[in-house]
C-alpha positions in Angstrom: 27.5 124.0 141.7 28.4 127.7 141.7 30.9 128.9 144.2 29.6 132.5 144.6 27.7 135.5 143.4 29.1 138.9 142.5 30.0 141.0 145.5 27.1 142.5 147.4 25.1 145.4 146.0 26.7 148.1 143.9 25.7 150.9 146.2 28.8 150.3 148.4 32.3 151.6 148.7 34.4 150.8 145.6 36.1 147.4 145.5 39.8 147.8 146.6 42.4 148.0 143.9 44.1 144.6 143.7 47.2 143.8 141.7 47.1 141.0 139.1 50.7 140.1 138.1 49.8 137.9 135.2 48.4 139.3 131.9 46.4 136.1 131.2 45.8 132.7 132.5 46.8 129.3 131.0 44.9 128.0 128.1 43.8 124.4 127.6 46.7 122.0 128.1 49.0 124.8 129.2 50.5 125.8 132.6 52.1 129.0 133.9 54.9 129.0 136.4 53.6 130.9 139.5 56.6 130.5 141.8 59.5 128.1 142.0 58.0 124.6 141.5 54.4 125.8 141.4 52.4 125.7 138.2 48.9 127.2 137.4 46.5 125.2 135.3 42.8 125.6 134.6 40.1 122.9 134.3 36.8 123.6 132.4 33.6 124.2 134.2 31.2 125.7 131.7 28.6 128.3 132.8 29.4 131.7 134.2 32.6 130.7 136.0 34.0 128.9 132.9 36.9 127.3 134.7 38.5 126.5 138.0 42.2 127.1 138.8 44.2 124.1 140.0 47.8 123.9 141.0 50.7 121.5 140.5 53.5 121.7 143.1 56.9 119.9 142.6 57.0 117.1 145.1 60.3 115.2 144.8 60.1 113.3 141.6 56.3 113.9 141.3 53.6 116.5 141.3 51.4 117.3 144.3 48.0 118.4 142.8 45.9 121.0 144.6 42.2 120.8 143.6 41.1 118.7 140.7 38.1 120.2 138.8 34.6 118.9 138.2 34.1 115.2 137.6 33.4 114.4 134.0 34.9 113.6 130.5 35.8 117.2 129.7 38.0 117.6 132.9 39.4 114.1 132.3 40.6 115.1 128.9 42.0 118.4 130.2 44.1 116.4 132.8 45.3 114.0 130.1 46.4 117.0 128.0 48.3 118.4 131.1 50.0 115.0 131.7 51.0 114.8 128.0 52.2 118.4 128.1 53.5 120.7 130.9 53.3 117.9 133.6 54.9 115.2 131.4 57.6 113.0 132.9 56.4 113.0 136.5 53.7 111.0 138.3 51.2 112.5 140.7 52.5 111.9 144.2 49.6 113.3 146.2 46.2 115.0 145.7 45.3 117.9 148.0 41.7 119.2 148.0 40.8 122.5 149.7 37.2 121.5 150.2 34.4 119.2 149.2 32.6 121.1 146.5 32.5 119.1 143.2 34.5 121.5 141.2 37.3 121.0 143.7 37.1 117.3 144.6 35.3 116.0 141.5 38.4 114.3 139.9 40.1 113.3 143.1 39.0 109.7 142.9 40.1 109.4 139.3 43.5 111.0 140.0 44.3 109.0 143.2 43.4 105.7 141.5 45.2 106.5 138.3 48.5 107.3 140.2 47.9 105.1 143.2 48.4 108.0 145.6 46.7 109.5 148.6 44.0 112.1 149.0 44.9 114.9 151.5 41.9 116.7 152.9 40.4 117.9 156.2 38.2 115.4 157.9 34.9 117.3 157.9 35.2 118.0 154.2 35.8 114.3 153.4 33.0 113.1 155.6 30.5 115.7 154.4 31.3 115.0 150.8 30.7 111.3 151.3 27.4 112.1 153.0 26.1 114.3 150.2 27.3 111.8 147.5 25.2 109.2 149.3 22.1 111.2 148.4 22.5 110.3 144.7 19.4 108.5 143.5 17.3 109.3 146.6 14.1 111.2 146.5 14.1 114.7 148.0 13.6 114.2 151.8 10.5 115.7 153.5 12.7 117.8 155.8 14.2 119.6 152.8 10.8 120.3 151.2 9.6 121.7 154.5 12.7 123.8 154.7 12.3 125.4 151.3 8.5 125.9 151.7 9.3 127.7 154.9 11.6 130.0 153.0 8.8 131.0 150.7 9.3 128.7 147.7 6.2 128.1 145.6 5.1 124.7 144.3 6.9 125.1 141.0 10.2 125.7 142.7 9.7 122.8 145.0 9.0 120.5 142.0 12.2 121.7 140.4 14.0 120.9 143.6 12.5 117.4 143.6 13.6 116.8 140.1 17.2 118.0 140.6 17.8 116.5 144.1 20.7 114.1 144.3 22.8 115.8 141.7 25.9 116.4 143.9 27.2 112.9 143.5 26.8 112.9 139.8 29.6 115.5 139.5 32.1 113.3 141.4 34.2 110.3 140.4 33.9 107.8 143.2 35.8 109.1 146.2 38.8 107.2 147.6 38.0 105.0 150.5 40.7 106.6 152.7 42.5 109.9 153.1 45.3 111.7 154.9 43.8 114.3 157.3 44.7 118.0 157.1 44.2 120.0 160.3 44.5 123.7 161.1 48.1 124.6 161.9 49.6 121.5 160.2 52.9 122.0 158.4 53.2 119.7 155.4 56.4 119.4 153.4 55.8 119.4 149.6 59.1 119.0 147.8 61.6 121.5 149.1 59.1 123.7 151.1 56.8 123.6 154.1 53.2 124.5 153.5 51.0 125.6 156.5 47.4 124.6 156.7 45.1 127.5 157.6 41.5 126.4 158.0 38.4 128.5 157.3 34.7 127.7 157.5 31.4 129.1 156.4 31.6 128.4 152.7 32.3 124.8 153.6 32.8 123.2 157.0 36.6 122.9 157.2 38.2 124.6 154.2 41.9 124.1 154.0 44.0 127.0 152.6 47.7 126.2 152.0 50.3 128.9 152.8 54.0 128.6 151.9 56.1 131.3 153.7 59.2 130.4 151.7 57.5 131.0 148.3 55.2 133.8 149.6 52.1 132.2 148.2 48.8 131.0 149.6 46.4 128.7 147.8 43.1 130.2 149.0 40.6 127.9 147.3 37.2 129.5 147.7 37.9 131.1 151.1 39.1 134.4 149.5 38.2 135.2 145.9 39.1 138.5 144.2 36.0 139.3 142.2 33.1 137.3 143.6 31.9 136.7 147.1 32.0 133.0 148.1 28.6 131.5 148.7 27.8 131.1 152.4 24.5 129.2 152.8 22.2 127.6 155.2 21.1 124.1 154.1 18.2 121.8 155.0 20.6 119.5 156.9 21.3 122.3 159.5 18.4 124.7 159.3 19.5 126.6 162.4 23.1 126.9 161.3 25.0 130.3 161.4 27.6 129.9 158.6 27.9 133.6 158.0 29.3 134.2 161.5 31.7 131.3 160.9 32.8 132.8 157.6 33.3 136.3 158.9 35.2 135.0 161.9 37.4 132.8 159.7 38.2 135.7 157.4 39.3 137.9 160.3 41.5 135.0 161.6 43.1 134.4 158.3 44.0 138.1 158.2 46.1 137.5 161.3 47.7 134.2 160.1 48.8 135.2 156.6 50.7 138.4 155.7 49.3 140.9 153.3 52.2 140.7 150.9 51.5 137.1 149.7 50.5 136.2 146.2 47.0 134.8 146.5 46.2 131.8 144.3 42.3 131.6 144.2 40.1 128.9 142.8 38.4 131.4 140.4 39.6 134.6 138.6 43.3 135.3 138.6 46.2 135.3 141.2 46.4 138.6 143.0 48.1 140.7 145.6 46.0 142.6 148.2 44.9 139.8 150.6 44.1 142.1 153.6 42.2 144.7 151.6 40.2 142.0 149.9 39.3 140.4 153.3 38.3 143.8 154.7 36.1 144.5 151.7 34.4 141.0 152.0 33.7 141.5 155.7 32.5 145.0 155.2 30.2 144.0 152.3 28.5 141.4 154.4 28.2 143.7 157.4 26.6 146.3 155.1 24.3 143.7 153.7 23.2 142.8 157.3 22.5 146.5 158.0 20.3 146.7 154.9 18.5 143.5 155.9 17.7 144.9 159.3 16.1 147.9 157.7 14.1 145.7 155.3 12.7 143.5 158.1 11.2 146.4 160.0 8.2 144.9 158.3 8.0 141.0 158.2 9.6 139.3 155.2 10.1 135.8 154.0 13.6 134.5 153.0 12.7 134.9 149.3 11.8 138.5 149.8 15.3 139.6 150.9 17.2 139.1 147.7 17.0 142.7 146.4 19.0 144.0 149.4 21.7 141.3 149.1 22.3 140.6 145.4 22.9 142.7 142.3 21.3 140.3 139.8 17.8 139.0 139.3 17.5 135.6 140.9 16.1 133.0 138.5 15.3 129.4 139.1 19.0 128.4 138.5 20.2 130.7 141.3 17.2 130.3 143.6 18.7 127.6 145.8 22.0 129.4 146.4 20.4 132.8 146.9 17.9 131.3 149.4 20.7 129.6 151.3 22.7 132.9 151.5 19.6 134.9 152.4 19.0 132.5 155.3 22.6 132.7 156.3 22.2 136.5 156.8 18.9 136.1 158.5 20.2 133.4 160.9 23.2 135.6 161.6 20.8 138.5 162.7 18.9 136.0 164.9 22.2 134.9 166.5 23.0 138.5 167.2 19.6 139.1 168.8 18.6 141.5 166.0 15.8 139.4 164.4 13.1 136.9 165.2 11.4 134.3 163.1 7.8 133.2 163.3 6.1 130.4 161.3 2.6 131.0 160.0 -0.3 128.5 159.7 0.9 127.7 156.1 4.4 126.6 157.2 6.1 129.8 156.0 8.7 131.6 158.1 8.5 135.4 158.5 11.4 137.4 159.8 11.2 140.7 161.6 13.5 143.0 163.4 13.8 142.4 167.1 12.5 145.1 169.4 
């Protein structure tokens, strides 16, 4: 599962200048000290993103791990190398997961069982992950096929979806059967420092960022990334959802909860300074995308017709699902703002047009 596409179209104000204090990231089996008691590691993903950043925080005589990598033998070997190398001599005390996507939670079951420790995660993320994992082995449901047909998918795309359906759970080691809940505003002591939970939504339902004022760092997961815009999608399980409004609102709120001078530790790309400028650019990019979309739907369009005004790259079959979800998120946001209407034709396809 990809976590995002490049920022919105190139014909926009320049991306803000962010500061990257590290010349390079850790290699396989290596770790870089980010702050007192905080280490930066990378787990392999393959594909365009190549890796995910994960974090080890000193927790008494152990390590609290934040995010875990995709489930599978390559990540398992990477963790074994870390435990034989930079993390040697200490057990894992706890596993924190920012959100439920497989590249973040995929190895949580393996780690918690290996070290007999607890998973810490927000409730909605845990329950949603279990729900999606339960689809493994099922046939694609009729509701989902109706949803994507309405978005304008042709029969070939629907057939590919049928073939790939249920893949979410294949990227996970079996989840633990219990967890410790993280809620917005919680303060959790990890080792010598308090970490504050700041929840966002839109990319996932209850994404937990971890902010440590003492160390002046925030582990942002996928909520704020420096070089890509986190995927914000509508899915067949909630076809009328408005995750883009949730995400924009969350970003604006995070801007008030976390100071600009923090070092941001994102899940992808490198740690950076410039949180508020990045948030402003992300919000502005989506607002500009919404403006372009309003102009496009002066004449009725399907969801699959809106990609050129939202994305830089050509959308192939591997990106079709994510691009469709994000296109629908923008369209549903316009509907919620009273700026668009949707009508379904006799073939079951939805057409979107600007509201009068």
